[in-house]
C-alpha positions as CSV (number, residue, x, y, z in Angstrom):
1,M,93.8,138.8,50.7
2,L,96.5,138.8,48.0
3,K,93.8,139.1,45.3
4,F,92.6,142.2,46.9
5,G,96.1,143.6,46.8
6,L,96.4,143.6,50.5
7,E,99.9,143.1,51.7
8,P,100.3,140.6,54.5
9,T,102.2,141.8,57.6
10,T,104.5,140.0,60.1
11,V,101.3,139.5,62.2
12,T,99.7,137.7,59.4
13,F,102.6,135.3,59.0
14,N,102.9,134.9,62.8
15,T,99.2,133.9,63.0
16,F,99.6,131.4,60.2
17,I,102.8,129.9,61.7
18,N,101.2,129.6,65.1
19,G,98.2,127.9,63.6
20,L,100.3,125.3,61.8
21,C,102.3,124.6,65.0
22,M,99.0,124.2,66.9
23,E,97.9,121.6,64.3
24,S,101.3,119.8,64.7
25,K,102.3,120.7,61.2
26,I,105.8,121.8,62.2
27,D,107.4,121.1,58.8
28,K,104.8,123.3,57.1
29,A,105.4,126.0,59.7
30,V,109.1,125.9,59.0
31,E,108.4,126.1,55.2
32,F,106.1,129.1,55.8
33,F,108.8,130.7,58.0
34,D,111.4,130.3,55.2
35,D,108.9,131.7,52.7
36,M,108.3,134.7,54.9
37,V,112.1,135.4,55.0
38,A,112.4,134.9,51.2
39,R,109.6,137.4,50.6
40,G,111.8,140.0,52.5
41,Y,109.7,140.1,55.7
42,Q,111.6,140.5,59.0
43,P,110.5,137.8,61.5
44,D,110.0,139.3,65.0
45,V,110.6,137.8,68.4
46,Y,107.1,136.4,68.4
47,T,107.7,134.6,65.1
48,Y,111.0,133.1,66.4
49,S,109.5,132.1,69.8
50,T,106.5,130.4,68.0
51,I,108.6,128.4,65.6
52,I,111.2,127.5,68.3
53,N,108.5,126.3,70.7
54,G,107.0,124.2,67.9
55,M,110.4,122.6,67.1
56,C,111.0,121.9,70.8
57,K,107.7,120.1,71.2
58,F,108.5,117.8,68.3
59,G,112.0,116.9,69.6
60,K,114.0,119.2,67.2
61,T,115.7,121.0,70.1
62,N,119.1,121.2,68.4
63,V,117.5,122.9,65.4
64,A,115.7,125.3,67.8
65,I,119.0,126.1,69.5
66,G,120.6,126.9,66.1
67,L,117.7,129.2,65.3
68,L,118.1,130.9,68.7
69,K,121.8,131.6,68.0
70,G,120.9,133.0,64.5
71,M,118.4,135.5,65.9
72,A,120.9,138.1,67.0
73,D,122.6,138.0,63.6
74,R,119.2,138.8,62.0
75,G,118.7,141.8,64.4
76,C,116.2,140.1,66.7
77,E,116.9,139.6,70.4
78,P,115.3,136.5,72.0
79,N,113.0,137.1,75.0
80,V,112.0,135.0,78.1
81,V,109.5,133.0,76.0
82,T,112.1,132.0,73.5
83,Y,114.6,130.9,76.1
84,S,112.0,129.2,78.3
85,A,110.8,127.0,75.4
86,I,114.3,125.6,74.8
87,I,115.1,125.3,78.6
88,D,111.9,123.3,79.0
89,A,112.8,121.0,76.1
90,L,116.3,120.4,77.4
91,C,115.0,119.6,80.9
92,K,112.5,117.1,79.5
93,D,115.4,115.4,77.6
94,E,117.3,115.4,81.0
95,L,120.0,117.7,79.5
96,V,119.7,119.8,82.7
97,G,123.4,121.0,82.6
98,E,122.8,122.6,79.1
99,A,119.5,124.1,80.4
100,L,121.2,125.7,83.4
101,E,123.9,127.0,81.0
102,L,121.2,128.6,78.8
103,F,119.5,130.0,81.9
104,S,122.7,131.6,83.0
105,Q,123.3,133.0,79.5
106,M,119.7,134.5,79.6
107,R,120.3,136.2,83.0
108,N,123.7,137.6,81.8
109,K,121.8,139.3,78.9
110,G,119.5,140.9,81.5
111,I,116.4,138.9,80.6
112,S,114.2,138.2,83.6
113,S,113.0,134.7,84.1
114,N,109.3,133.8,84.7
115,V,107.4,131.1,86.4
116,I,107.6,128.8,83.4
117,T,111.4,129.1,83.3
118,Y,111.8,128.1,86.9
119,T,109.1,125.4,86.8
120,S,110.9,123.8,83.9
121,L,114.3,123.9,85.7
122,I,112.8,122.6,88.9
123,H,111.2,119.7,87.0
124,G,114.6,119.0,85.3
125,V,116.6,118.8,88.5
126,C,113.9,116.7,90.2
127,K,114.1,114.2,87.4
128,L,117.8,113.8,88.2
129,G,117.1,113.4,91.9
130,Q,118.6,116.7,92.9
131,K,115.9,117.8,95.4
132,N,118.1,120.3,97.2
133,Q,118.8,122.2,94.0
134,A,115.1,122.1,93.3
135,L,114.3,123.7,96.7
136,A,117.1,126.3,96.1
137,L,115.5,127.2,92.8
138,M,112.1,127.5,94.4
139,N,113.6,129.8,97.1
140,E,115.4,131.9,94.4
141,M,112.3,132.5,92.4
142,V,110.4,133.6,95.5
143,E,113.2,136.0,96.4
144,Q,112.8,137.5,92.9
145,N,109.0,138.0,93.5
146,I,108.2,135.3,90.9
147,L,105.3,133.4,92.5
148,P,105.3,129.6,92.1
149,N,102.0,128.3,90.6
150,V,100.2,125.0,91.0
151,Y,102.4,123.4,88.4
152,T,105.6,124.4,90.2
153,F,104.4,123.1,93.5
154,N,103.1,119.9,91.8
155,V,106.5,119.1,90.3
156,L,108.2,119.5,93.6
157,I,105.6,117.6,95.7
158,D,105.6,114.7,93.2
159,A,109.4,114.5,93.2
160,L,109.6,114.5,97.0
161,C,106.9,111.9,97.3
162,K,108.6,109.6,94.8
163,D,111.8,109.9,96.8
164,G,110.1,108.9,100.0
165,M,110.3,112.4,101.5
166,V,106.6,112.6,102.3
167,S,106.9,114.9,105.3
168,E,108.9,117.4,103.2
169,A,106.2,117.1,100.5
170,Q,103.5,117.8,103.1
171,N,105.4,120.9,104.3
172,T,105.6,122.1,100.7
173,F,101.8,121.4,100.4
174,N,101.2,123.6,103.5
175,V,103.3,126.4,102.1
176,M,101.3,126.1,98.9
177,I,98.0,126.6,100.8
178,Q,99.5,129.5,102.8
179,R,100.5,131.3,99.6
180,G,96.9,131.0,98.3
181,V,97.8,128.5,95.6
182,E,94.9,126.1,95.2
183,P,95.9,122.5,95.0
184,D,94.4,120.4,92.2
185,V,93.8,116.7,91.6
186,V,97.4,116.2,90.5
187,T,98.7,117.6,93.8
188,Y,96.5,115.2,95.8
189,N,97.3,112.2,93.6
190,S,101.1,112.8,94.3
191,L,100.5,113.1,98.0
192,I,98.2,110.1,98.2
193,D,100.7,108.0,96.2
194,G,103.6,109.2,98.5
195,L,101.6,108.3,101.6
196,C,100.7,104.8,100.2
197,I,104.3,104.1,99.3
198,S,105.5,105.1,102.8
199,D,102.8,102.8,104.3
200,Q,100.6,105.6,105.7
201,L,97.3,104.2,104.3
202,N,95.0,105.9,106.8
203,E,96.5,109.3,106.1
204,A,96.1,108.6,102.3
205,L,92.4,107.8,102.9
206,A,92.0,111.0,105.0
207,L,93.4,113.0,102.1
208,L,90.8,111.5,99.7
209,K,88.1,112.8,102.1
210,E,89.9,116.2,102.3
211,M,90.1,116.7,98.5
212,V,86.4,115.9,98.2
213,G,85.7,118.4,100.9
214,R,87.6,121.0,98.8
215,N,85.4,120.2,95.8
216,I,88.3,118.6,94.0
217,S,87.0,115.5,92.2
218,P,89.2,112.4,92.5
219,D,89.9,110.9,89.1
220,V,90.6,107.3,88.0
221,F,94.3,107.7,89.0
222,T,93.4,108.8,92.6
223,F,91.2,105.7,93.1
224,N,93.6,103.4,91.4
225,I,96.5,104.4,93.7
226,L,94.3,103.6,96.8
227,I,92.8,100.4,95.3
228,H,96.3,99.1,94.3
229,T,97.7,99.7,97.9
230,L,94.7,98.2,99.6
231,C,94.9,95.1,97.5
232,K,98.6,94.7,98.0
233,K,97.9,94.7,101.7
234,G,95.2,92.1,101.3
235,L,92.5,94.6,102.3
236,V,90.3,93.6,99.4
237,S,86.9,94.3,101.1
238,I,88.0,98.0,101.7
239,A,89.2,98.1,98.0
240,Q,85.7,96.9,96.9
241,N,84.1,99.7,98.9
242,I,86.4,102.3,97.2
243,I,85.4,100.9,93.8
244,K,81.7,101.4,94.9
245,I,82.5,105.0,95.8
246,M,84.3,105.4,92.5
247,I,81.3,104.2,90.5
248,Q,78.9,106.4,92.6
249,R,81.0,109.4,91.6
250,A,80.7,108.5,87.9
251,V,84.4,107.6,87.6
252,E,84.7,104.5,85.3
253,P,87.0,101.8,86.7
254,D,89.6,100.9,84.0
255,V,91.8,97.8,83.4
256,V,94.3,99.0,86.1
257,T,91.5,99.1,88.7
258,Y,90.3,95.6,87.8
259,N,93.9,94.2,87.6
260,S,94.6,95.5,91.1
261,L,91.5,93.9,92.5
262,M,92.2,90.7,90.8
263,D,95.8,90.8,92.2
264,G,94.2,91.3,95.7
265,Y,92.0,88.3,95.3
266,C,95.0,86.2,94.2
267,L,97.0,87.4,97.2
268,C,94.2,86.3,99.5
269,K,94.0,82.9,97.7
270,Q,90.5,83.8,96.5
271,I,91.3,82.4,93.1
272,D,87.6,81.7,92.1
273,K,86.8,85.4,92.6
274,A,89.9,86.4,90.6
275,R,88.8,84.1,87.8
276,K,85.2,85.5,87.7
277,L,86.6,89.0,87.6
278,F,88.9,88.1,84.8
279,D,86.1,86.5,82.8
280,L,84.1,89.8,83.2
281,M,87.1,91.7,81.9
282,V,87.3,89.4,78.9
283,T,83.6,89.9,78.2
284,N,84.1,93.7,78.4
285,E,87.2,93.4,76.2
286,I,89.5,95.1,78.6
287,A,91.7,92.2,79.8
288,D,95.4,92.9,78.8
289,I,98.7,91.0,79.2
290,F,99.0,92.0,82.8
291,S,95.6,90.5,83.6
292,Y,96.8,87.2,82.3
293,S,100.1,87.5,84.2
294,I,98.3,88.3,87.5
295,L,96.0,85.3,87.2
296,I,98.8,82.9,86.2
297,N,100.7,84.1,89.3
298,G,97.6,83.5,91.4
299,Y,97.2,79.9,90.1
300,C,100.9,79.3,90.8
301,K,100.6,80.6,94.4
302,C,97.6,78.3,94.9
303,K,99.7,75.4,93.5
304,M,97.3,75.1,90.6
305,I,100.1,74.8,88.1
306,D,98.2,73.0,85.4
307,D,95.6,75.8,85.4
308,A,98.4,78.3,85.1
309,N,100.0,76.5,82.2
310,E,96.6,76.1,80.5
311,F,96.0,79.8,80.9
312,F,99.5,80.6,79.5
313,D,98.7,78.5,76.3
314,E,95.3,80.3,76.0
315,M,97.2,83.6,75.6
316,S,98.9,82.5,72.4
317,H,95.5,81.4,70.9
318,K,94.1,84.8,71.6
319,G,97.0,86.5,69.8
320,L,98.6,87.9,73.0
321,V,102.3,87.6,73.3
322,P,103.5,86.6,76.8
323,D,106.0,89.2,78.1
324,V,109.0,88.8,80.4
325,V,106.8,89.1,83.5
326,T,104.4,86.3,82.3
327,Y,107.3,83.9,81.5
328,S,109.1,84.7,84.8
329,T,106.0,84.1,86.8
330,L,105.3,80.7,85.2
331,I,109.0,79.6,85.4
332,K,109.0,80.4,89.1
333,G,105.7,78.4,89.5
334,M,107.2,75.4,87.7
335,F,110.3,75.3,90.0
336,Q,108.0,75.6,93.1
337,A,105.8,72.8,91.8
338,G,108.9,70.6,91.4
339,R,109.0,70.7,87.6
340,P,112.5,72.0,86.8
341,Q,112.6,70.5,83.3
342,T,109.4,72.4,82.3
343,A,110.9,75.5,83.8
344,K,114.1,75.1,81.7
345,E,112.0,74.5,78.6
346,L,110.0,77.6,79.2
347,F,113.2,79.6,79.6
348,K,114.5,78.3,76.2
349,N,111.1,78.9,74.6
350,M,111.1,82.5,75.9
351,C,114.5,83.2,74.3
352,S,113.5,81.6,71.0
353,H,110.3,83.7,70.9
354,G,112.4,86.9,71.1
355,Q,111.6,87.7,74.7
356,Q,114.8,88.8,76.4
357,P,115.1,87.5,80.0
358,N,115.7,90.2,82.5
359,T,117.6,90.2,85.9
360,V,114.5,88.8,87.6
361,T,114.1,85.9,85.2
362,F,117.8,85.0,85.5
363,S,117.6,85.2,89.3
364,I,114.5,82.9,89.3
365,M,116.3,80.4,87.1
366,I,119.5,80.5,89.2
367,N,117.5,80.1,92.4
368,G,115.5,77.1,91.0
369,L,118.7,75.4,89.8
370,C,120.5,76.0,93.1
371,R,117.6,74.5,95.0
372,Q,117.7,71.5,92.8
373,G,121.4,71.2,93.5
374,N,122.4,72.1,89.9
375,L,125.0,74.6,90.9
376,D,127.1,74.2,87.7
377,E,124.1,74.9,85.6
378,A,123.3,78.0,87.8
379,L,126.9,79.3,87.3
380,T,126.6,78.7,83.5
381,L,123.5,80.9,83.5
382,L,125.3,83.6,85.5
383,K,127.9,83.6,82.7
384,E,125.1,83.9,80.1
385,M,123.6,86.7,82.1
386,G,126.9,88.7,81.9
387,E,127.2,88.0,78.1
388,S,123.7,89.4,77.6
389,Q,124.9,92.7,79.2
390,L,122.7,92.2,82.2
391,K,124.4,92.8,85.6
392,P,123.5,90.4,88.4
393,N,122.0,92.3,91.4
394,L,122.3,91.6,95.1
395,V,119.4,89.1,95.0
396,T,121.2,87.1,92.4
397,Y,124.4,87.0,94.4
398,S,122.5,86.1,97.6
399,I,121.0,83.1,95.8
400,L,124.3,82.0,94.5
401,I,126.1,82.3,97.9
402,N,123.3,80.2,99.4
403,G,123.6,77.7,96.6
404,M,127.4,77.4,97.0
405,C,127.0,76.9,100.8
406,K,124.3,74.3,100.3
407,A,126.6,72.4,97.9
408,G,129.4,72.6,100.5
409,K,131.5,75.0,98.4
410,I,132.2,77.4,101.2
411,N,135.5,78.7,99.7
412,D,133.7,79.6,96.4
413,A,131.0,81.3,98.4
414,K,133.6,83.3,100.4
415,E,135.4,84.3,97.1
416,L,132.1,85.4,95.5
417,F,131.2,87.4,98.6
418,S,134.6,89.2,98.6
419,S,134.3,89.9,94.9
420,L,131.2,92.1,95.5
421,F,133.4,94.8,97.2
422,E,135.9,94.6,94.3
423,I,133.1,95.4,91.7
424,G,131.8,98.2,93.9
425,L,128.6,96.5,95.2
426,Q,127.8,96.9,98.9
427,P,126.2,93.7,100.2
428,D,122.8,94.0,101.8
429,V,121.5,92.2,104.9
430,Y,120.4,89.2,102.8
431,V,123.8,88.7,101.2
432,Y,125.5,89.0,104.7
433,S,123.0,86.6,106.1
434,A,123.6,84.0,103.3
435,I,127.4,83.9,103.8
436,M,127.0,83.9,107.7
437,K,124.6,80.9,107.4
438,G,127.1,79.0,105.3
439,L,130.0,79.7,107.6
440,C,127.9,78.7,110.7
441,Q,127.0,75.4,109.0
442,Q,130.7,74.7,108.4
443,G,131.5,75.5,112.0
444,L,133.6,78.6,111.0
445,M,132.1,80.7,113.8
446,D,135.0,83.2,114.2
447,E,134.7,84.1,110.5
448,A,130.9,84.3,110.8
449,Y,131.1,86.5,113.9
450,K,133.6,88.8,112.2
451,I,131.3,89.2,109.1
452,F,128.4,89.9,111.5
453,R,130.3,92.7,113.2
454,D,131.8,94.0,109.9
455,M,128.2,94.2,108.5
456,E,127.2,97.0,110.9
457,K,130.6,98.8,110.4
458,G,129.9,98.9,106.7
459,G,126.5,100.6,107.3
460,C,124.3,97.6,106.9
461,L,122.2,97.1,110.0
462,P,121.6,93.4,111.1
463,N,117.9,92.5,111.1
464,N,115.9,89.8,112.9
465,Y,116.9,87.1,110.4
466,S,120.7,87.8,110.7
467,Y,120.6,87.8,114.5
468,N,118.8,84.4,114.5
469,I,121.3,82.9,112.1
470,I,124.4,83.9,114.2
471,I,122.7,82.9,117.5
472,Q,121.7,79.5,116.1
473,G,125.3,79.0,114.9
474,F,126.7,79.6,118.4
475,L,124.0,77.4,120.0
476,K,124.7,74.5,117.6
477,H,128.4,74.7,118.4
478,E,127.8,75.1,122.1
479,D,129.4,78.5,122.5
480,L,126.7,79.5,125.0
481,P,128.2,82.6,126.5
482,K,128.4,84.2,123.0
483,A,124.9,83.0,122.1
484,S,123.6,84.6,125.4
485,E,125.5,87.9,124.7
486,L,124.0,88.1,121.2
487,F,120.6,87.0,122.4
488,N,120.5,89.9,124.9
489,E,121.7,92.3,122.2
490,M,119.0,91.1,119.8
491,V,116.2,91.5,122.4
492,D,117.4,95.0,123.4
493,K,117.1,96.0,119.7
494,G,113.5,94.9,119.6
495,F,114.0,91.7,117.6
496,S,112.7,88.3,118.6
497,T,113.6,84.6,118.1
498,D,112.3,82.6,115.2
499,V,111.0,79.0,115.4
500,A,114.4,77.4,114.9
501,T,116.2,79.5,117.6
502,T,113.3,78.8,120.0
503,E,113.5,75.1,119.5
504,L,117.3,75.1,120.1
505,V,116.9,77.2,123.3
506,V,114.2,74.9,124.7
507,H,116.1,71.7,123.7
508,L,119.5,72.8,125.1
509,S,118.1,74.3,128.3
510,Q,117.0,70.9,129.5
511,N,120.6,70.3,130.5
512,N,120.0,72.6,133.5
513,D,123.3,74.4,132.9
514,L,123.4,77.8,134.6
515,I,124.0,79.8,131.3
516,L,121.3,77.9,129.5
517,S,118.9,78.6,132.3
518,K,119.7,82.3,132.1
519,L,119.3,82.1,128.4
520,R,115.9,80.5,128.7
521,N,114.8,83.0,131.3
522,R,115.8,85.8,129.1
523,Y,113.9,84.2,126.2
524,E,110.8,83.8,128.3
525,A,111.0,87.4,129.6
526,S,111.4,88.7,126.0
527,K,108.3,86.8,124.9
528,G,106.4,88.2,128.0
529,V,107.3,91.8,127.0
530,Q,106.1,91.2,123.4
C-alpha cells in the first residue's frame, strides 16, 4: 500500500490494531497505536475503544483507565463501548465500587448505557453477593428501555441459584420467557444445579426433559450436575441410566462424570465396581488425582486400610503428587482404623513434601488425637494451626470442646466455649450440643439447661440431637418433671428420641412412678404418630 503511494487512514490503523488484539498480540497493538500517533494520525473513539478493550482483556485495566483519562486531552470523547470495556474488567476483578463510580461518571457526561454495561455491573454485584442491588439494576435497565438479553438473565439466575434462592431464580426464568428471551444451555445448567443443591432432584430431572423438549441440547456440564447429585444420594442405578442417555446423545462422559460415578459406588460400599471403573479410567488415561482420592476414601470407608495405603503409594510411583484432600482422607482412615501413629507420620510427611494442611486436615488430626485421649497433643496442633495463619472453624472448636469434656476438663471446655463469642464466632448447634453434653455428664444441669435456652435466644435453633442430649441429662440425674417437659416440647416440634433416650425411658419407667408412666405413654404415642 505504501509502495503504491497510498496513504493509510485512521480506518487502516484501526483495522490493524483490532486484528492484533484479536490475535492476543496486545503489546504489538500498543506499539502500532504509538506509531500511529507518532506519524501524526489522530486516533478516533473506535481506536481508543479497541485498544482499551484489548488491554482490559489482558489484565492491564489500570493502563486502560489512564488511556481513558487522556482521551479528552487529545480531543476524543469516550463512548459507551469505551466505558463498558473498563466497567466489565473492573467487575471481573471484583472492583465493583470503582466500576459503579465510572458508571456514574459516564451517566453524568450524558452517555447512555447499553445492555453490556448493565450485564457487567449485574455480574459484578452478584459476585459480591449483593442480589438486591443486582435486581435493582435489572429493573433500572428495563425502565430505560434497555432489554436484558440471555447473558443478563443467565448472570442473575446463576447467582440466585448459587445463593440457594431457587424460587427467585425460577421467577426470573419465567420473566425471561415472558419477555421472549430464549433460554440456552447455560440457563438450564444454572437452574438444574440450583435445584440439585436445594434437594429438588425430581424438579431438576423434569428440567432436563423440558430443555430437550425445547431443542436445547444438554452438554457434559448438564449431565455431570445430575450424575454428581444422584451419586451423592446413593442413587447409582439412576446415575448409570443418565450416563446411557448421555452417550446416546453423543455427549462424551469425561473424568468428572466417571469420578462422580466412582464416588457413588464407594458411598454404596460397592468397592469392586469402583475399582473396575478406576482401572478403565487408567486404561483410557483419564484418571486424575481426584480419582485416586475418591478410591482411597472408598477403601477407608470399607475398612480396607491396607488397600488404601497401597493405592496411596502407587500414586507416587505414577508421578502423581497427593494433594491435601488425598492426605486428609488417608489420615482420617488411619485414625478410624486405630492406627494413630501412622496418621501422625502421614501428617509430618505431608508437611515435609510441601503440602500445606488446611482447616479440614487440622480438624481431622485434632479429632483423632482427642479420641485417643491425647488432648495436650491436640492443643499443640491448635496452636500450630494459628501459627500457620489458619483460623479454626466451628467444627474444630466442637471437636476440642468434646475432647476437653471427655478428658474431664469441663472448666477448660467452658472457657473455650465462652471465648468463641469474644472472637466474634457464633456457635452452631454442634458446638452448643458439645458443651451441653459435657455439662450433663458432670451433673451441671442448671448450666446445661441455661445454655440450651440461650441457644435459641442467640438465633441457633435446637435440633433432634440437642434435645436428646438435654433430656438424657435430666433423666440420668432423675429430674423427671424437667425431662417430661422437654420431651413434650421436643415431640411438638416434630423431633423424636434416639436409641439412648429410648433405652433410658424404658429402663426408668419400670419403677411405675406416675411421671415416668406419663413419660413412657407420651413416648409411645409419639412413636405411634410417626
